[in-house]
N, C-alpha and C positions, 0 to 999 in steps of 0.2 A: 486444475480439475476440468475435464471436458463436460460434465454435466451440469447444468443450470435449471433451475425450476422457480417459476413465479406464479403465485396464486392471485387470480383477478378477482376484482371486487364480488362478483357473483359465484364465487368458489371454483371456478373452472381454473384447472392447474394447466400451465404451460411448460413442457419439459423439452429441453433440447440436450443432443449429446454431438458435439462437434468432433467430426473426424478429419484431420488433416490429409491432403493428398487424393482427394475424392472430388468429382465434380458433380455429384448428384445428391439429391435430398429424398429421403424417405420419410413421409409424414402423415400421421393419421389422427382420427378422433376415435378414442377407445371408451365405451361406455360400461359402467359396472352393473349391466343388467343383461339378461338373456333368457334361454328357456325356462329357468327355474323360476323367473318372476311373472310367469303367465298363470292365470285362473285356468282350470282344467277345460272349461267349455271354449276357450280360445288357444288352445294349445297349437305352437306354429306359429302365432302371431308376430313374435320377434324376427323370426326368418324371413316372413311375409313382408315384414317392415323394410327389412335390409333389402329386399329386391325392389320394392316399390320405391325406395329413395332415389334410383337412377331412371325413373320414368318419367321425370318432368318436374318442373319448379314453375314457380311464378315468372321466371326471367329466363329460363331455359328449356326446351323440349328435350325428350330423352335422346333424340339424335344429336342435339346441341350439345350436351354434355359428353357424348362420347367423340364428337369432332373437336370440340375445344381442347380436350386433354391429349387426344392424339395428334393433334396438329402441332403440338410441342414435343412430340415424341415420348410424351409421358403415358403412365396407365393408371388405372383406378379400379378399384376392388373393394370387396367387402367379406366378412363372415360373421356367422352368428354361432356361439358356442354356448353352454348352459349357463354361464354366468357372466359371459362378456359379450358385446357386439362391436365390431370394428369396422371403421370406413377409413380406407388409406389410399394414398398414391404415392408414385414415385417419379419424380422429374429432375430436370437439370436445375441447378441452384438459382438460376435466374427466373424460374418458373413458379417458385414458391407461392408467390402472391396469387397467382391464377389457381393452383391446386387448392390452397386454404380458401380462396373465395368459393370454388366449386363445392368443397366438402362443406363448408358453411351453409351454402345454398341448398342443398340436398337434405341437410339435417334441419334446418329451420323453415324452408320455403316449398317444400315439396307438396305438391297440389293433389297427389292420389286420385289422379283422374279416374273415373268411373270406369270407362272404356279399357284403359291400361291395367285396371285392377282386376278386371274380368279376363282380361287376356293373361296376365301374370298367375292368376290362380291356376290356369291349366298348364302353365309351364311347370309350377311347384308341383301339381299333382303327377306331372311326368317324373320330375326328380324324386318324388316318393316311390313312385313306381320302380325307378331304376336303383334306387337304395335295396328295396325288396327283392330284386333280382342280382343282388350281389350279397351272398352268405356271409362272406368274412366281413363285411361291413355291418349288414343289419343284425347279426347275433350280438354285436355290443349295445345295440338298442335295447333288445330283449334282455340282456345281462344288466343293464342298468335299471330296467322296469322290474327286474326280479330282486335285485338289490335293495331298490327303493320302491315298493310296491305302492300304488294309489296315493302318490304325493308328487309335487312338482318336480324333485329331482329325478324321478324316474322316467318322466314323461319325455318322447323324442323330441329333437331340436327341430326338426322339418314339421312336427306335427303329424296328424294322422289324416287319412283322406276324408274321413268324417268330419273333423274339426275344420279343416281347410276349405272344404266344400261349403262348409256353413258360415265361415269367417264374414262379417259385414265389413264394408269400408270403415266405419266408425271404430271398429276394434282398434286399427292401427292408430288412428288418431288419439284415442283415449290411452293406449299403451305408451306411446311417444311422450304424451303430457305427463303421464304418471311417473315415468323412468328416465327420461332425458333431462336431466337437472344438472345444472353446474358443477357442484360439489361431487356428483358420481360421474364426472367425465374428465378426460385428459387429452389434451392436444400434444402428442408426443412428435418430435421431429430427430432425426440423425443423419449425419452426412457434413455436407458444406453448408452448415447453419449459422445465421446471424440470430443469436437469441433475442436480443431486444428488437429486432425487426419482427420476428415471428411474434413476440408478445405484443407489439403494436398492432399487427394485422389481426391477431385473434380477439383482442380488445374490442376493435371496431366489428369483427365479423359475429361474434357471439354476444352482442351486447344485449340483446332480448332473450337470452336464455333463463329459465327460473332459477332462483339462487337458494332455493331451500334443499336439503337433502332428500332424495326419493325414499319411500317406504323399503324396508329390508324384505328379501326374500323369505318365504317359510323356511324353517330349519328342516335340515334333511336327517331321517332317521333310517339307519341301515338296518334291514331286516334279513335279508338273504332267503335262499329257497332254491327250487328247482324248475326250470323251464325247458321243454323237450318240443320240438317240432318235426314231425316226419316230413321229409321233402325228398324227391327224386333227384339226388345230386350223386356226384362222384365222390365227394368227400363228406365226412363228418366235421362239422366246425364246432369246436368246444371252448368255452371260456370258463374256467374255474378260478374263483375270487374269494376275497375277504374284504372287511373293513379296512381303509388305509388310514391316511393322516391328513390333516389340513396343512396348508402352506405354512402357517406359524407354529405348527407343532414343533417342539425342540427335535424330535426324532425325523423330521422331514428328510434330511440328507443322508440319513442312515436308511432310511426306506428306498430311497434311490440307489444307493449302494447294494443293498439288499437285491433289488430288481436286476440289477447289472450282473451281479454275480450267479443268481439263478438262472437269467435267461435273457442277457443283454446283449449277446454277441456270439461269435463263433466258437469262443473259447468257454462259453457259459456252461454250466452244469447241464441244463436241460437240452441244449444244442448237443453236446458231446454224447450225452447218454442216449437221448430219444432220437436223434437224427444221425448222427455219426457212428455211434456203436450198434444202435438196433435198427435204423432204417425205417422208423415208425412214422415219421412226418418230414414233410419238405419244410413247413413253416410252424416254428414254435418259439415264443418268446414270452418274457413277463414284463410287466409294466405296473408303475406306481403313479396313479394320478390323484392329484389334491384339488380340493374345493376350499371355499372360504371356511367351512365349519366342518369338515371331515374329509374322506377320500375312499379311494377304492385301489386295492393290491390284486393282482391277478395273472393267470397265465393264458394265452390263446395258443391253440394248436389245430391244425387241419390234418385229419388223418383219413385213412381207408376204412372201410366198413369190417374189414378182417382184422384190421391192426388195433381198433380201439379197444379190445378187451386186454390187450397187453400194455397200451399206452396208458390208460388211465391210472393202474395201479404204479407204474414206474413214476408217473408224473406226481403223484399224491407221496410217494416214498421221497421223491427229491425235495418236495415241499416241506415235509418232515425233518429232512436232514440237513436243511440249511442252517439251522439252529445250533448244529453241533460244531465241531471243530474244523476250520477253514484248511483247505489244502494250501501248499506254500505258493505264494505269488497271488492268489485270488483276490485277496483284499488290494493288493497293489494295483492289479491290472483292472479292476472296476474303478477304482478312483482315478486311475489314469484315463480311462475311456470318459468318464465324466468331465474331468478337467479339461481335455482335449475338446469335447463336443462344446463346452461353454467357450473356452477361447478362440475356437474355430468361427463360432457365431459372431463373436465380437469383429470379424471382418466384413459383417454384411450390414450395411446402412437399415434394411428393412428390419433384420433380427435385433438389431440395437434399438430402434424405435419402439418396436413390440413390446421388448423386454422391459425398456425404462416405464412405458404406460403400466405393464403389468405389475411391477414393482409400487408405483404409486397407488394404483387402485387395490391392491392387496395388502401392502404393508405400510402406506401413508407416505413413504419417502423412497429416495435412491438408496440402493445397497451397493456399494463398490463391489466390482469384481473380486478384490482381494480379500473382502470378507466372506464371501461365498467360498473362494477357494480354500480359505482357512478352515471354515466350517465342514467341507468336504474331508480335508487332510486330516481332521480330528476325529472322523468316525473310524473306530478301532474294531477289532474281532468282539470285543465284550458289546459294543454297541449293535452290531449285526446280530449277535444272540439275541439280545433284548429285543429288538424289533421283530425278530422271528417269532418269538413267544407271544408277541402282541397280535399276531394274525389270528390267533386262535380264540380271541375273546368273544366271538360272535359266530353263529353259524356260517358255513361256507355258501356261496352261490355257485349254482351250476347252469349253464345254457349249452343246449347240444340242438344243432340242426343238421338234417341229411338223413341218410339211412341209419337211424338211431337204435335199431333192435339190438345191437350189442353193447349198448352203454349201460353198465350195471346200475342198480337201483341206487337211488339218493341215499337212503339211510346207510347204505355199505360205504359209499363215498364218505358220508360224514364221519364214519367209524374210522377209516384210513386216515382222516386228518385230526383225528381227536387229539389233544395234548396228552 
């Protein structure tokens, strides 16, 4: 077995996945806290904190952090999501001690210098502005906010201009103290790893981290609804969605298969009907996104102002038809795509380290690839039909941006999607 997991006295888990034949190691610290753990007045603090972690510690300046990792040919990065934050590096195997020292240093000893803080606020405001200028990106923020209105699950990961502009430095310190606790963190590494050595290094590096579990985020409650924004764009960007399922729901894999059949590739129903047969969109796809306590299932399409009147009814028809009889080969193709995607990701040290951390944070332990493949293979036509029926247990969510005059009224779309 290539995977080993050790829990340190403070609750921090150290997980490794050894890959023979590689000379590198991907390793990171993954925290079970993200944008949904933020109070509304400080929306964006998790993402701001991720930026500031690289801006200097008690032992290293921001420049020294960059120079030390790049002096050994490695790279260092981070990301913030709704439920998790990750800080990670990729290095040659002999440089693992340096990478882990830098990661622990930026997480435990960042100074959050006020001048750096003020400068980085400007950078993040520019990032928010860039997102606002990317309609096929920002439409998903509006979609999430419409599906989960007035709650943490619906707020944007980047925050807003108003909240980020008002964030005090103390908000970062308080957020880290409240959420970066040992039982809610995983040090994960994959590649040319020595498990015992990484455990030894992590034990010393993270000795001072709080050992009590952090408070849980507020529960998400899907509501659904309609959001439209008129913009001077060449295309209308649409997202139509429904409540999905959590990572631990028995139908999680069936929802993944359903999304693949509906809009997961060139052979999918939406691609063939809307793009290939009718030429109504360049980009169209379905997705199934899960959270700890729920999920979102939806379809994105980018279409022209003249084509939206035809596209939306066809899209709704395809969504409603997916619960019926499957065409020959549809189920097998969808499962083959998901199986291949999983197995191909196993060739990447970065993907394996992240996947292992995700399993520990969500499921509490490692899930062998063979078990996941078996669950995918067990999805049959009856399971696809069952989860298709589950889509309509709550009102849909529609988000539209662009020249939206031709988008039909929401109540008509609701009727089209009525079971």
